[in-house]
C-alpha positions in Angstrom: 6.1 4.4 1.0 2.4 5.0 0.2 2.3 2.3 -2.5 3.8 -0.2 -0.1 1.3 0.6 2.6 -1.5 0.2 0.0 -0.2 -3.2 -1.0 0.6 -4.4 2.5 -2.8 -3.4 3.8 -1.3 -1.0 6.3 -3.3 1.7 5.0 -6.4 0.2 6.2 -5.6 0.4 9.7 -3.8 3.7 9.7 -5.1 6.7 11.6 -6.9 9.4 9.4 -8.3 12.8 9.4 -10.9 14.4 7.3 -10.1 17.1 4.6 -12.8 19.6 4.8 -14.7 20.8 1.9 -13.8 17.4 -0.1 -15.0 15.1 2.8 -12.2 12.4 2.2 -10.0 11.0 4.8 -6.2 10.9 4.6 -3.9 8.9 6.7 -1.9 10.8 9.2 0.7 8.1 9.7 2.1 5.6 7.4 5.1 3.2 7.9 8.1 4.8 6.0 6.3 8.0 4.9 7.0 11.4 6.1 3.7 12.5 7.6 4.3 16.0 6.4 3.0 14.9 2.9 0.0 13.0 3.7 -2.2 16.0 4.3 -2.2 18.2 1.2 -2.7 21.3 3.3 0.7 20.6 5.0 2.5 20.8 1.6 1.7 24.6 1.4 3.8 27.2 3.1 0.8 29.4 3.4 -2.4 27.6 4.4 -4.5 30.4 3.0 -3.1 29.6 -0.6 -4.2 25.8 -0.1 -7.7 27.0 0.9 -8.1 29.3 -2.1 -6.9 26.6 -4.6 -9.1 24.0 -2.9 -12.2 26.2 -3.1 -11.3 26.8 -6.8 -11.1 23.2 -7.4 -14.3 22.3 -5.5 -16.2 25.1 -7.4 -15.0 23.9 -10.8 -15.7 20.2 -9.8 -19.4 21.1 -8.7 -19.9 23.2 -11.9 -18.7 20.4 -14.2 -20.9 17.7 -12.6 -24.1 19.8 -12.3 -25.0 18.6 -15.9 -25.3 15.0 -14.6 -28.0 16.0 -12.1 -30.9 14.9 -14.3 -31.0 11.5 -12.7 -30.7 10.1 -9.2 -27.2 8.6 -9.8 -26.0 12.0 -11.0 -27.5 13.7 -8.0 -25.8 11.1 -5.7 -22.5 12.0 -7.5 -22.7 15.7 -7.0 -23.9 15.2 -3.3 -20.7 13.1 -2.6 -18.6 15.8 -4.2 -17.1 18.9 -2.6 -19.3 20.7 0.0 -18.9 24.5 -0.1 
């Protein structure tokens, strides 16, 4: 499964796609893993439900981490976080 792909290094060469808003990559294929579970958007029956929940999570992340923007490291952390 996913852990096996991490431990074997297969995940390093797996094809990926970027999840919008969060700007992170997820594999599109891994040996022995159903590709339908790799992209969190594909686990929802209604894509708009995922979008709503993802936006809420991104907003809460940004709101929580704004308190760390008093220095350059904190600003970099927030800049690397979700983009709405």
